[in-house]
N, CA, C and O atoms as a Tinker XYZ file with bonds, in Angstrom:
   520  protein
     1  N     51.366000 -129.209000  141.539000    73     2
     2  CA    51.518000 -130.191000  140.482000    64     1     3
     3  C     52.833000 -130.937000  140.714000    63     2     4     5
     4  O     53.846000 -130.327000  141.056000    81     3
     5  N     52.812000 -132.258000  140.525000    73     3     6
     6  CA    54.013000 -133.087000  140.598000    64     5     7
     7  C     54.508000 -133.330000  139.179000    63     6     8     9
     8  O     53.764000 -133.803000  138.320000    81     7
     9  N     55.770000 -132.999000  138.945000    73     7    10
    10  CA    56.329000 -133.022000  137.599000    64     9    11
    11  C     57.570000 -133.911000  137.561000    63    10    12    13
    12  O     58.431000 -133.832000  138.438000    81    11
    13  N     57.651000 -134.754000  136.536000    73    11    14
    14  CA    58.814000 -135.605000  136.310000    64    13    15
    15  C     59.469000 -135.188000  135.001000    63    14    16    17
    16  O     58.839000 -135.211000  133.944000    81    15
    17  N     60.736000 -134.807000  135.082000    73    15    18
    18  CA    61.530000 -134.485000  133.893000    64    17    19
    19  C     62.475000 -135.651000  133.647000    63    18    20    21
    20  O     63.240000 -136.040000  134.530000    81    19
    21  N     62.419000 -136.207000  132.441000    73    19    22
    22  CA    63.308000 -137.304000  132.061000    64    21    23
    23  C     64.095000 -136.823000  130.845000    63    22    24    25
    24  O     63.575000 -136.781000  129.730000    81    23
    25  N     65.342000 -136.464000  131.077000    73    23    26
    26  CA    66.164000 -135.807000  130.054000    64    25    27
    27  C     67.630000 -136.085000  130.356000    63    26    28    29
    28  O     68.081000 -135.879000  131.482000    81    27
    29  N     68.380000 -136.554000  129.355000    73    27    30
    30  CA    69.785000 -136.877000  129.575000    64    29    31
    31  C     70.712000 -135.671000  129.474000    63    30    32    33
    32  O     71.802000 -135.699000  130.045000    81    31
    33  N     70.324000 -134.632000  128.780000    73    31    34
    34  CA    71.182000 -133.458000  128.600000    64    33    35
    35  C     70.991000 -132.482000  129.761000    63    34    36    37
    36  O     69.877000 -132.041000  130.044000    81    35
    37  N     72.097000 -132.155000  130.425000    73    35    38
    38  CA    72.039000 -131.279000  131.598000    64    37    39
    39  C     71.375000 -129.942000  131.290000    63    38    40    41
    40  O     70.506000 -129.494000  132.039000    81    39
    41  N     71.777000 -129.301000  130.195000    73    39    42
    42  CA    71.241000 -127.980000  129.869000    64    41    43
    43  C     69.741000 -128.031000  129.630000    63    42    44    45
    44  O     69.008000 -127.168000  130.112000    81    43
    45  N     69.281000 -129.023000  128.899000    73    43    46
    46  CA    67.840000 -129.160000  128.645000    64    45    47
    47  C     67.083000 -129.423000  129.937000    63    46    48    49
    48  O     65.993000 -128.889000  130.142000    81    47
    49  N     67.661000 -130.250000  130.814000    73    47    50
    50  CA    67.039000 -130.518000  132.119000    64    49    51
    51  C     66.935000 -129.238000  132.934000    63    50    52    53
    52  O     65.912000 -128.976000  133.567000    81    51
    53  N     67.995000 -128.448000  132.916000    73    51    54
    54  CA    68.017000 -127.201000  133.689000    64    53    55
    55  C     66.976000 -126.209000  133.173000    63    54    56    57
    56  O     66.307000 -125.544000  133.964000    81    55
    57  N     66.838000 -126.108000  131.859000    73    55    58
    58  CA    65.837000 -125.207000  131.273000    64    57    59
    59  C     64.439000 -125.650000  131.674000    63    58    60    61
    60  O     63.631000 -124.833000  132.115000    81    59
    61  N     64.149000 -126.937000  131.526000    73    59    62
    62  CA    62.829000 -127.452000  131.899000    64    61    63
    63  C     62.557000 -127.234000  133.383000    63    62    64    65
    64  O     61.459000 -126.826000  133.760000    81    63
    65  N     63.553000 -127.504000  134.226000    73    63    66
    66  CA    63.376000 -127.328000  135.669000    64    65    67
    67  C     63.093000 -125.869000  136.004000    63    66    68    69
    68  O     62.231000 -125.579000  136.833000    81    67
    69  N     63.803000 -124.962000  135.372000    73    67    70
    70  CA    63.605000 -123.533000  135.647000    64    69    71
    71  C     62.187000 -123.100000  135.282000    63    70    72    73
    72  O     61.548000 -122.359000  136.029000    81    71
    73  N     61.702000 -123.559000  134.146000    73    71    74
    74  CA    60.353000 -123.191000  133.703000    64    73    75
    75  C     59.296000 -123.863000  134.570000    63    74    76    77
    76  O     58.351000 -123.213000  135.015000    81    75
    77  N     59.451000 -125.154000  134.809000    73    75    78
    78  CA    58.392000 -125.934000  135.454000    64    77    79
    79  C     58.340000 -125.793000  136.973000    63    78    80    81
    80  O     57.294000 -126.045000  137.571000    81    79
    81  N     59.433000 -125.399000  137.605000    73    79    82
    82  CA    59.445000 -125.315000  139.070000    64    81    83
    83  C     58.455000 -124.279000  139.589000    63    82    84    85
    84  O     58.048000 -124.357000  140.748000    81    83
    85  N     58.064000 -123.328000  138.781000    73    83    86
    86  CA    57.068000 -122.340000  139.224000    64    85    87
    87  C     55.670000 -122.954000  139.329000    63    86    88    89
    88  O     54.779000 -122.367000  139.941000    81    87
    89  N     55.480000 -124.126000  138.736000    73    87    90
    90  CA    54.158000 -124.763000  138.730000    64    89    91
    91  C     54.030000 -125.919000  139.711000    63    90    92    93
    92  O     52.931000 -126.437000  139.914000    81    91
    93  N     55.133000 -126.329000  140.320000    73    91    94
    94  CA    55.035000 -127.437000  141.259000    64    93    95
    95  C     56.381000 -128.036000  141.599000    63    94    96    97
    96  O     57.431000 -127.450000  141.334000    81    95
    97  N     56.329000 -129.216000  142.189000    73    95    98
    98  CA    57.523000 -129.936000  142.624000    64    97    99
    99  C     58.067000 -130.732000  141.444000    63    98   100   101
   100  O     57.341000 -131.489000  140.800000    81    99
   101  N     59.355000 -130.548000  141.173000    73    99   102
   102  CA    59.994000 -131.186000  140.023000    64   101   103
   103  C     60.954000 -132.278000  140.488000    63   102   104   105
   104  O     61.785000 -132.061000  141.369000    81   103
   105  N     60.823000 -133.452000  139.880000    73   103   106
   106  CA    61.739000 -134.574000  140.091000    64   105   107
   107  C     62.440000 -134.819000  138.753000    63   106   108   109
   108  O     61.801000 -134.766000  137.702000    81   107
   109  N     63.751000 -135.086000  138.785000    73   107   110
   110  CA    64.504000 -135.263000  137.545000    64   109   111
   111  C     65.140000 -136.644000  137.456000    63   110   112   113
   112  O     65.591000 -137.206000  138.454000    81   111
   113  N     65.166000 -137.181000  136.229000    73   111   114
   114  CA    65.858000 -138.432000  135.914000    64   113   115
   115  C     66.659000 -138.220000  134.632000    63   114   116   117
   116  O     66.324000 -137.359000  133.818000    81   115
   117  N     67.722000 -139.013000  134.459000    73   115   118
   118  CA    68.606000 -138.803000  133.314000    64   117   119
   119  C     68.439000 -139.807000  132.184000    63   118   120   121
   120  O     69.109000 -139.691000  131.158000    81   119
   121  N     67.551000 -140.801000  132.350000    73   119   122
   122  CA    67.283000 -141.724000  131.246000    64   121   123
   123  C     65.905000 -142.354000  131.433000    63   122   124   125
   124  O     65.281000 -142.220000  132.486000    81   123
   125  N     65.453000 -143.030000  130.410000    73   123   126
   126  CA    64.116000 -143.605000  130.423000    64   125   127
   127  C     63.905000 -144.656000  131.491000    63   126   128   129
   128  O     62.828000 -144.736000  132.081000    81   127
   129  N     64.922000 -145.465000  131.747000    73   127   130
   130  CA    64.803000 -146.502000  132.775000    64   129   131
   131  C     64.529000 -145.871000  134.135000    63   130   132   133
   132  O     63.624000 -146.295000  134.853000    81   131
   133  N     65.323000 -144.847000  134.488000    73   131   134
   134  CA    65.113000 -144.149000  135.758000    64   133   135
   135  C     63.738000 -143.477000  135.793000    63   134   136   137
   136  O     63.075000 -143.451000  136.830000    81   135
   137  N     63.324000 -142.941000  134.655000    73   135   138
   138  CA    62.024000 -142.279000  134.579000    64   137   139
   139  C     60.871000 -143.228000  134.840000    63   138   140   141
   140  O     59.939000 -142.895000  135.573000    81   139
   141  N     60.930000 -144.413000  134.240000    73   139   142
   142  CA    59.872000 -145.413000  134.450000    64   141   143
   143  C     59.868000 -145.850000  135.912000    63   142   144   145
   144  O     58.803000 -146.006000  136.511000    81   143
   145  N     61.053000 -146.047000  136.488000    73   143   146
   146  CA    61.140000 -146.435000  137.901000    64   145   147
   147  C     60.538000 -145.360000  138.803000    63   146   148   149
   148  O     59.798000 -145.679000  139.733000    81   147
   149  N     60.848000 -144.092000  138.537000    73   147   150
   150  CA    60.300000 -142.991000  139.341000    64   149   151
   151  C     58.789000 -142.907000  139.181000    63   150   152   153
   152  O     58.066000 -142.669000  140.148000    81   151
   153  N     58.317000 -143.103000  137.952000    73   151   154
   154  CA    56.880000 -143.056000  137.678000    64   153   155
   155  C     56.144000 -144.149000  138.449000    63   154   156   157
   156  O     55.147000 -143.875000  139.117000    81   155
   157  N     56.632000 -145.388000  138.357000    73   155   158
   158  CA    55.947000 -146.501000  139.022000    64   157   159
   159  C     56.048000 -146.393000  140.545000    63   158   160   161
   160  O     55.103000 -146.746000  141.251000    81   159
   161  N     57.174000 -145.912000  141.055000    73   159   162
   162  CA    57.328000 -145.734000  142.505000    64   161   163
   163  C     56.356000 -144.677000  143.028000    63   162   164   165
   164  O     55.769000 -144.851000  144.096000    81   163
   165  N     56.185000 -143.597000  142.291000    73   163   166
   166  CA    55.252000 -142.540000  142.703000    64   165   167
   167  C     53.824000 -143.075000  142.738000    63   166   168   169
   168  O     53.064000 -142.768000  143.657000    81   167
   169  N     53.460000 -143.874000  141.740000    73   167   170
   170  CA    52.124000 -144.487000  141.722000    64   169   171
   171  C     51.947000 -145.429000  142.908000    63   170   172   173
   172  O     50.892000 -145.443000  143.542000    81   171
   173  N     52.975000 -146.213000  143.205000    73   171   174
   174  CA    52.900000 -147.168000  144.314000    64   173   175
   175  C     52.716000 -146.451000  145.652000    63   174   176   177
   176  O     52.063000 -146.976000  146.554000    81   175
   177  N     53.288000 -145.252000  145.780000    73   175   178
   178  CA    53.133000 -144.456000  147.008000    64   177   179
   179  C     51.802000 -143.711000  147.055000    63   178   180   181
   180  O     51.467000 -143.093000  148.066000    81   179
   181  N     51.042000 -143.770000  145.957000    73   179   182
   182  CA    49.790000 -143.020000  145.898000    64   181   183
   183  C     49.999000 -141.545000  145.642000    63   182   184   185
   184  O     49.134000 -140.724000  145.950000    81   183
   185  N     51.161000 -141.202000  145.069000    73   183   186
   186  CA    51.513000 -139.813000  144.767000    64   185   187
   187  C     51.926000 -139.697000  143.302000    63   186   188   189
   188  O     53.071000 -139.348000  143.012000    81   187
   189  N     51.015000 -139.982000  142.382000    73   187   190
   190  CA    51.391000 -139.997000  140.964000    64   189   191
   191  C     51.766000 -138.616000  140.436000    63   190   192   193
   192  O     51.344000 -137.586000  140.960000    81   191
   193  N     52.567000 -138.636000  139.388000    73   191   194
   194  CA    52.930000 -137.390000  138.720000    64   193   195
   195  C     51.749000 -136.886000  137.901000    63   194   196   197
   196  O     50.958000 -137.673000  137.381000    81   195
   197  N     51.642000 -135.568000  137.793000    73   195   198
   198  CA    50.624000 -134.931000  136.960000    64   197   199
   199  C     51.144000 -134.707000  135.544000    63   198   200   201
   200  O     50.378000 -134.692000  134.580000    81   199
   201  N     52.460000 -134.535000  135.437000    73   199   202
   202  CA    53.093000 -134.235000  134.158000    64   201   203
   203  C     54.424000 -134.958000  134.072000    63   202   204   205
   204  O     55.196000 -134.984000  135.031000    81   203
   205  N     54.685000 -135.547000  132.903000    73   203   206
   206  CA    55.996000 -136.121000  132.602000    64   205   207
   207  C     56.506000 -135.440000  131.342000    63   206   208   209
   208  O     55.854000 -135.478000  130.299000    81   207
   209  N     57.681000 -134.813000  131.445000    73   207   210
   210  CA    58.374000 -134.274000  130.269000    64   209   211
   211  C     59.461000 -135.281000  129.933000    63   210   212   213
   212  O     60.349000 -135.547000  130.743000    81   211
   213  N     59.384000 -135.834000  128.744000    73   211   214
   214  CA    60.184000 -136.997000  128.383000    64   213   215
   215  C     60.918000 -136.743000  127.073000    63   214   216   217
   216  O     60.293000 -136.508000  126.039000    81   215
   217  N     62.249000 -136.791000  127.121000    73   215   218
   218  CA    63.062000 -136.644000  125.916000    64   217   219
   219  C     62.886000 -137.891000  125.047000    63   218   220   221
   220  O     62.769000 -139.002000  125.563000    81   219
   221  N     62.869000 -137.702000  123.745000    73   219   222
   222  CA    62.680000 -138.834000  122.835000    64   221   223
   223  C     63.933000 -139.702000  122.764000    63   222   224   225
   224  O     63.836000 -140.927000  122.838000    81   223
   225  N     65.103000 -139.091000  122.622000    73   223   226
   226  CA    66.337000 -139.856000  122.419000    64   225   227
   227  C     67.225000 -139.742000  123.657000    63   226   228   229
   228  O     67.692000 -138.658000  124.008000    81   227
   229  N     67.452000 -140.902000  124.320000    73   227   230
   230  CA    68.282000 -140.962000  125.528000    64   229   231
   231  C     69.015000 -142.295000  125.561000    63   230   232   233
   232  O     68.617000 -143.244000  124.885000    81   231
   233  N     70.103000 -142.370000  126.359000    73   231   234
   234  CA    70.793000 -143.652000  126.518000    64   233   235
   235  C     70.004000 -144.598000  127.422000    63   234   236   237
   236  O     69.047000 -144.192000  128.082000    81   235
   237  N     70.414000 -145.845000  127.439000    73   235   238
   238  CA    69.824000 -146.931000  128.235000    64   237   239
   239  C     68.418000 -147.279000  127.793000    63   238   240   241
   240  O     68.172000 -148.402000  127.352000    81   239
   241  N     67.495000 -146.345000  127.900000    73   239   242
   242  CA    66.127000 -146.553000  127.428000    64   241   243
   243  C     65.650000 -145.213000  126.894000    63   242   244   245
   244  O     65.646000 -144.215000  127.615000    81   243
   245  N     65.246000 -145.193000  125.624000    73   243   246
   246  CA    64.824000 -143.916000  125.055000    64   245   247
   247  C     63.404000 -143.567000  125.497000    63   246   248   249
   248  O     62.707000 -144.375000  126.111000    81   247
   249  N     63.002000 -142.353000  125.169000    73   247   250
   250  CA    61.700000 -141.860000  125.590000    64   249   251
   251  C     60.532000 -142.632000  125.020000    63   250   252   253
   252  O     59.501000 -142.777000  125.676000    81   251
   253  N     60.682000 -143.131000  123.798000    73   251   254
   254  CA    59.600000 -143.908000  123.184000    64   253   255
   255  C     59.332000 -145.182000  123.976000    63   254   256   257
   256  O     58.181000 -145.519000  124.253000    81   255
   257  N     60.407000 -145.888000  124.339000    73   255   258
   258  CA    60.263000 -147.110000  125.135000    64   257   259
   259  C     59.677000 -146.798000  126.511000    63   258   260   261
   260  O     58.798000 -147.508000  126.998000    81   259
   261  N     60.171000 -145.737000  127.126000    73   259   262
   262  CA    59.671000 -145.348000  128.447000    64   261   263
   263  C     58.191000 -144.994000  128.384000    63   262   264   265
   264  O     57.424000 -145.358000  129.276000    81   263
   265  N     57.793000 -144.293000  127.341000    73   263   266
   266  CA    56.389000 -143.904000  127.190000    64   265   267
   267  C     55.492000 -145.130000  127.061000    63   266   268   269
   268  O     54.421000 -145.184000  127.665000    81   267
   269  N     55.923000 -146.105000  126.282000    73   267   270
   270  CA    55.150000 -147.344000  126.140000    64   269   271
   271  C     55.000000 -148.022000  127.507000    63   270   272   273
   272  O     53.919000 -148.505000  127.843000    81   271
   273  N     56.071000 -148.058000  128.287000    73   271   274
   274  CA    56.017000 -148.691000  129.605000    64   273   275
   275  C     55.123000 -147.912000  130.577000    63   274   276   277
   276  O     54.409000 -148.512000  131.380000    81   275
   277  N     55.163000 -146.589000  130.504000    73   275   278
   278  CA    54.308000 -145.758000  131.359000    64   277   279
   279  C     52.842000 -146.006000  131.037000    63   278   280   281
   280  O     52.027000 -146.197000  131.940000    81   279
   281  N     52.508000 -146.002000  129.760000    73   279   282
   282  CA    51.110000 -146.232000  129.368000    64   281   283
   283  C     50.668000 -147.658000  129.712000    63   282   284   285
   284  O     49.516000 -147.873000  130.090000    81   283
   285  N     51.569000 -148.628000  129.586000    73   283   286
   286  CA    51.235000 -150.010000  129.951000    64   285   287
   287  C     50.980000 -150.118000  131.458000    63   286   288   289
   288  O     50.065000 -150.823000  131.881000    81   287
   289  N     51.778000 -149.428000  132.259000    73   287   290
   290  CA    51.587000 -149.443000  133.716000    64   289   291
   291  C     50.238000 -148.835000  134.084000    63   290   292   293
   292  O     49.547000 -149.337000  134.971000    81   291
   293  N     49.867000 -147.763000  133.409000    73   291   294
   294  CA    48.558000 -147.153000  133.667000    64   293   295
   295  C     47.431000 -148.108000  133.283000    63   294   296   297
   296  O     46.441000 -148.241000  134.002000    81   295
   297  N     47.596000 -148.763000  132.151000    73   295   298
   298  CA    46.570000 -149.709000  131.693000    64   297   299
   299  C     46.418000 -150.860000  132.692000    63   298   300   301
   300  O     45.300000 -151.275000  132.997000    81   299
   301  N     47.540000 -151.374000  133.197000    73   299   302
   302  CA    47.503000 -152.452000  134.195000    64   301   303
   303  C     46.762000 -152.028000  135.458000    63   302   304   305
   304  O     46.130000 -152.849000  136.121000    81   303
   305  N     46.844000 -150.748000  135.783000    73   303   306
   306  CA    46.177000 -150.226000  136.976000    64   305   307
   307  C     44.742000 -149.790000  136.695000    63   306   308   309
   308  O     44.059000 -149.272000  137.578000    81   307
   309  N     44.290000 -150.002000  135.461000    73   307   310
   310  CA    42.916000 -149.657000  135.106000    64   309   311
   311  C     42.674000 -148.174000  134.921000    63   310   312   313
   312  O     41.536000 -147.714000  135.011000    81   311
   313  N     43.733000 -147.419000  134.663000    73   311   314
   314  CA    43.597000 -145.976000  134.457000    64   313   315
   315  C     43.272000 -145.730000  132.988000    63   314   316   317
   316  O     44.077000 -146.062000  132.119000    81   315
   317  N     42.100000 -145.153000  132.695000    73   315   318
   318  CA    41.757000 -144.859000  131.301000    64   317   319
   319  C     42.760000 -143.875000  130.692000    63   318   320   321
   320  O     43.283000 -143.000000  131.382000    81   319
   321  N     43.015000 -144.031000  129.410000    73   319   322
   322  CA    44.008000 -143.189000  128.720000    64   321   323
   323  C     43.744000 -141.705000  128.943000    63   322   324   325
   324  O     44.687000 -140.940000  129.147000    81   323
   325  N     42.475000 -141.280000  128.910000    73   323   326
   326  CA    42.174000 -139.852000  129.059000    64   325   327
   327  C     42.338000 -139.363000  130.503000    63   326   328   329
   328  O     42.255000 -138.162000  130.762000    81   327
   329  N     42.570000 -140.281000  131.437000    73   327   330
   330  CA    42.794000 -139.894000  132.831000    64   329   331
   331  C     44.234000 -140.156000  133.273000    63   330   332   333
   332  O     44.582000 -139.961000  134.438000    81   331
   333  N     45.056000 -140.597000  132.337000    73   331   334
   334  CA    46.451000 -140.886000  132.651000    64   333   335
   335  C     47.275000 -139.623000  132.781000    63   334   336   337
   336  O     46.792000 -138.514000  132.556000    81   335
   337  N     48.532000 -139.818000  133.149000    73   335   338
   338  CA    49.456000 -138.703000  133.282000    64   337   339
   339  C     49.585000 -137.983000  131.941000    63   338   340   341
   340  O     49.558000 -138.613000  130.883000    81   339
   341  N     49.724000 -136.669000  131.995000    73   339   342
   342  CA    49.980000 -135.888000  130.784000    64   341   343
   343  C     51.465000 -136.037000  130.459000    63   342   344   345
   344  O     52.323000 -135.821000  131.315000    81   343
   345  N     51.755000 -136.407000  129.217000    73   343   346
   346  CA    53.139000 -136.608000  128.790000    64   345   347
   347  C     53.459000 -135.656000  127.648000    63   346   348   349
   348  O     52.805000 -135.659000  126.605000    81   347
   349  N     54.489000 -134.839000  127.876000    73   347   350
   350  CA    54.991000 -133.938000  126.846000    64   349   351
   351  C     56.358000 -134.461000  126.436000    63   350   352   353
   352  O     57.290000 -134.495000  127.240000    81   351
   353  N     56.468000 -134.866000  125.183000    73   351   354
   354  CA    57.737000 -135.347000  124.646000    64   353   355
   355  C     58.530000 -134.157000  124.128000    63   354   356   357
   356  O     57.968000 -133.239000  123.531000    81   355
   357  N     59.843000 -134.178000  124.360000    73   355   358
   358  CA    60.718000 -133.138000  123.829000    64   357   359
   359  C     61.696000 -133.799000  122.872000    63   358   360   361
   360  O     62.182000 -134.901000  123.127000    81   359
   361  N     61.977000 -133.123000  121.775000    73   359   362
   362  CA    62.870000 -133.720000  120.784000    64   361   363
   363  C     63.658000 -132.666000  120.017000    63   362   364   365
   364  O     63.157000 -131.588000  119.698000    81   363
   365  N     64.889000 -133.012000  119.738000    73   363   366
   366  CA    65.714000 -132.225000  118.841000    64   365   367
   367  C     65.745000 -132.871000  117.468000    63   366   368   369
   368  O     66.475000 -132.431000  116.580000    81   367
   369  N     64.943000 -133.924000  117.298000    73   367   370
   370  CA    64.869000 -134.698000  116.053000    64   369   371
   371  C     64.120000 -133.904000  114.993000    63   370   372   373
   372  O     62.999000 -133.451000  115.218000    81   371
   373  N     64.739000 -133.745000  113.858000    73   371   374
   374  CA    64.092000 -132.996000  112.781000    64   373   375
   375  C     63.951000 -133.841000  111.529000    63   374   376   377
   376  O     63.990000 -133.323000  110.413000    81   375
   377  N     63.786000 -135.155000  111.717000    73   375   378
   378  CA    63.608000 -136.065000  110.595000    64   377   379
   379  C     62.169000 -136.075000  110.128000    63   378   380   381
   380  O     61.434000 -135.103000  110.302000    81   379
   381  N     61.783000 -137.174000  109.539000    73   379   382
   382  CA    60.433000 -137.351000  109.020000    64   381   383
   383  C     59.411000 -137.345000  110.149000    63   382   384   385
   384  O     59.668000 -137.868000  111.234000    81   383
   385  N     58.254000 -136.751000  109.885000    73   383   386
   386  CA    57.150000 -136.769000  110.850000    64   385   387
   387  C     56.717000 -138.204000  111.141000    63   386   388   389
   388  O     56.248000 -138.499000  112.240000    81   387
   389  N     56.871000 -139.098000  110.160000    73   387   390
   390  CA    56.507000 -140.503000  110.359000    64   389   391
   391  C     57.334000 -141.139000  111.477000    63   390   392   393
   392  O     56.857000 -142.030000  112.180000    81   391
   393  N     58.593000 -140.668000  111.638000    73   391   394
   394  CA    59.455000 -141.203000  112.693000    64   393   395
   395  C     58.879000 -140.936000  114.084000    63   394   396   397
   396  O     59.108000 -141.707000  115.015000    81   395
   397  N     58.139000 -139.850000  114.216000    73   395   398
   398  CA    57.587000 -139.467000  115.519000    64   397   399
   399  C     56.164000 -139.966000  115.739000    63   398   400   401
   400  O     55.590000 -139.726000  116.801000    81   399
   401  N     55.590000 -140.648000  114.769000    73   399   402
   402  CA    54.187000 -141.071000  114.875000    64   401   403
   403  C     53.902000 -141.937000  116.105000    63   402   404   405
   404  O     52.904000 -141.696000  116.783000    81   403
   405  N     54.742000 -142.940000  116.424000    73   403   406
   406  CA    54.464000 -143.729000  117.637000    64   405   407
   407  C     54.464000 -142.863000  118.903000    63   406   408   409
   408  O     53.653000 -143.075000  119.804000    81   407
   409  N     55.367000 -141.900000  118.963000    73   407   410
   410  CA    55.455000 -140.999000  120.108000    64   409   411
   411  C     54.210000 -140.128000  120.188000    63   410   412   413
   412  O     53.639000 -139.946000  121.264000    81   411
   413  N     53.796000 -139.598000  119.062000    73   411   414
   414  CA    52.628000 -138.714000  119.033000    64   413   415
   415  C     51.353000 -139.432000  119.458000    63   414   416   417
   416  O     50.490000 -138.832000  120.098000    81   415
   417  N     51.226000 -140.705000  119.112000    73   415   418
   418  CA    49.984000 -141.417000  119.413000    64   417   419
   419  C     49.820000 -141.714000  120.905000    63   418   420   421
   420  O     48.690000 -141.839000  121.378000    81   419
   421  N     50.906000 -141.828000  121.650000    73   419   422
   422  CA    50.822000 -142.139000  123.079000    64   421   423
   423  C     51.045000 -140.933000  123.985000    63   422   424   425
   424  O     50.719000 -140.975000  125.171000    81   423
   425  N     51.597000 -139.865000  123.430000    73   423   426
   426  CA    51.862000 -138.678000  124.247000    64   425   427
   427  C     50.733000 -137.667000  124.082000    63   426   428   429
   428  O     49.858000 -137.822000  123.230000    81   427
   429  N     50.771000 -136.647000  124.900000    73   427   430
   430  CA    49.765000 -135.591000  124.825000    64   429   431
   431  C     50.251000 -134.411000  124.001000    63   430   432   433
   432  O     49.446000 -133.624000  123.503000    81   431
   433  N     51.569000 -134.286000  123.856000    73   431   434
   434  CA    52.141000 -133.205000  123.053000    64   433   435
   435  C     53.596000 -133.531000  122.751000    63   434   436   437
   436  O     54.247000 -134.275000  123.484000    81   435
   437  N     54.093000 -132.961000  121.659000    73   435   438
   438  CA    55.501000 -133.072000  121.290000    64   437   439
   439  C     55.995000 -131.665000  121.014000    63   438   440   441
   440  O     55.408000 -130.946000  120.205000    81   439
   441  N     57.080000 -131.262000  121.687000    73   439   442
   442  CA    57.647000 -129.941000  121.431000    64   441   443
   443  C     59.127000 -130.085000  121.082000    63   442   444   445
   444  O     59.803000 -131.016000  121.518000    81   443
   445  N     59.600000 -129.140000  120.290000    73   443   446
   446  CA    60.984000 -129.163000  119.815000    64   445   447
   447  C     61.931000 -128.560000  120.838000    63   446   448   449
   448  O     61.573000 -127.666000  121.605000    81   447
   449  N     63.158000 -129.082000  120.820000    73   447   450
   450  CA    64.228000 -128.508000  121.627000    64   449   451
   451  C     65.065000 -127.614000  120.724000    63   450   452   453
   452  O     65.183000 -127.891000  119.530000    81   451
   453  N     65.636000 -126.573000  121.249000    73   451   454
   454  CA    65.588000 -126.199000  122.653000    64   453   455
   455  C     64.186000 -125.732000  123.053000    63   454   456   457
   456  O     63.513000 -125.023000  122.306000    81   455
   457  N     63.766000 -126.144000  124.240000    73   455   458
   458  CA    62.440000 -125.793000  124.736000    64   457   459
   459  C     62.407000 -124.297000  125.031000    63   458   460   461
   460  O     63.291000 -123.750000  125.690000    81   459
   461  N     61.367000 -123.662000  124.524000    73   459   462
   462  CA    61.180000 -122.223000  124.764000    64   461   463
   463  C     60.021000 -122.023000  125.736000    63   462   464   465
   464  O     59.037000 -122.761000  125.710000    81   463
   465  N     60.154000 -121.026000  126.582000    73   463   466
   466  CA    59.153000 -120.726000  127.602000    64   465   467
   467  C     57.756000 -120.632000  127.011000    63   466   468   469
   468  O     56.823000 -121.244000  127.531000    81   467
   469  N     57.598000 -119.875000  125.933000    73   467   470
   470  CA    56.256000 -119.672000  125.367000    64   469   471
   471  C     55.667000 -120.962000  124.800000    63   470   472   473
   472  O     54.457000 -121.170000  124.884000    81   471
   473  N     56.500000 -121.829000  124.226000    73   471   474
   474  CA    55.998000 -123.103000  123.690000    64   473   475
   475  C     55.521000 -124.021000  124.812000    63   474   476   477
   476  O     54.450000 -124.622000  124.722000    81   475
   477  N     56.320000 -124.122000  125.861000    73   475   478
   478  CA    55.958000 -125.004000  126.971000    64   477   479
   479  C     54.746000 -124.454000  127.724000    63   478   480   481
   480  O     53.856000 -125.216000  128.101000    81   479
   481  N     54.705000 -123.156000  127.942000    73   479   482
   482  CA    53.561000 -122.543000  128.623000    64   481   483
   483  C     52.287000 -122.749000  127.822000    63   482   484   485
   484  O     51.248000 -123.083000  128.391000    81   483
   485  N     52.350000 -122.556000  126.515000    73   483   486
   486  CA    51.174000 -122.767000  125.662000    64   485   487
   487  C     50.724000 -124.220000  125.742000    63   486   488   489
   488  O     49.529000 -124.501000  125.838000    81   487
   489  N     51.680000 -125.141000  125.703000    73   487   490
   490  CA    51.355000 -126.568000  125.757000    64   489   491
   491  C     50.686000 -126.929000  127.079000    63   490   492   493
   492  O     49.671000 -127.626000  127.088000    81   491
   493  N     51.242000 -126.464000  128.191000    73   491   494
   494  CA    50.662000 -126.762000  129.502000    64   493   495
   495  C     49.269000 -126.157000  129.647000    63   494   496   497
   496  O     48.381000 -126.768000  130.241000    81   495
   497  N     49.083000 -124.967000  129.109000    73   495   498
   498  CA    47.760000 -124.330000  129.132000    64   497   499
   499  C     46.782000 -125.141000  128.300000    63   498   500   501
   500  O     45.655000 -125.394000  128.726000    81   499
   501  N     47.211000 -125.545000  127.119000    73   499   502
   502  CA    46.371000 -126.330000  126.216000    64   501   503
   503  C     45.971000 -127.674000  126.835000    63   502   504   505
   504  O     44.886000 -128.187000  126.559000    81   503
   505  N     46.841000 -128.238000  127.667000    73   503   506
   506  CA    46.557000 -129.516000  128.327000    64   505   507
   507  C     45.753000 -129.340000  129.618000    63   506   508   509
   508  O     45.394000 -130.320000  130.271000    81   507
   509  N     45.475000 -128.096000  129.977000    73   507   510
   510  CA    44.688000 -127.823000  131.181000    64   509   511
   511  C     45.468000 -127.977000  132.477000    63   510   512   513
   512  O     44.878000 -128.163000  133.541000    81   511
   513  N     46.786000 -127.900000  132.394000    73   511   514
   514  CA    47.615000 -128.068000  133.589000    64   513   515
   515  C     47.897000 -126.752000  134.301000    63   514   516   517
   516  O     48.178000 -126.739000  135.500000    81   515
   517  N     47.823000 -125.650000  133.570000    73   515   518
   518  CA    48.014000 -124.328000  134.196000    64   517   519
   519  C     46.943000 -123.376000  133.694000    63   518   520
   520  O     46.917000 -122.211000  134.092000    81   519
């Protein structure tokens, strides 16, 4: 499995990398802009990611903006939503559920930070990735 982690916090990136590296090759980016660039470059090479773990709040470009751009790129390439990359959003945000509604509608799952092994494993199993 090819995995893209887009996370600005070093510790969160390290936790995700430690958990996910057992399932495949992990590529890391520190903001949404870099994540979108890595995603589109992988598609252009014919080596798309199977999973994107995307933090909601980041500098330069947040996860919500990056997710919209990822889904738009898939749509431009004629990839049906149900065949697109699996996107798991991570968030330390504990505000209103309404605040996360745009993220929930375009992503495949949303999990809280700090990410726990059992939560991420359950999510990946539920998405049919492991």
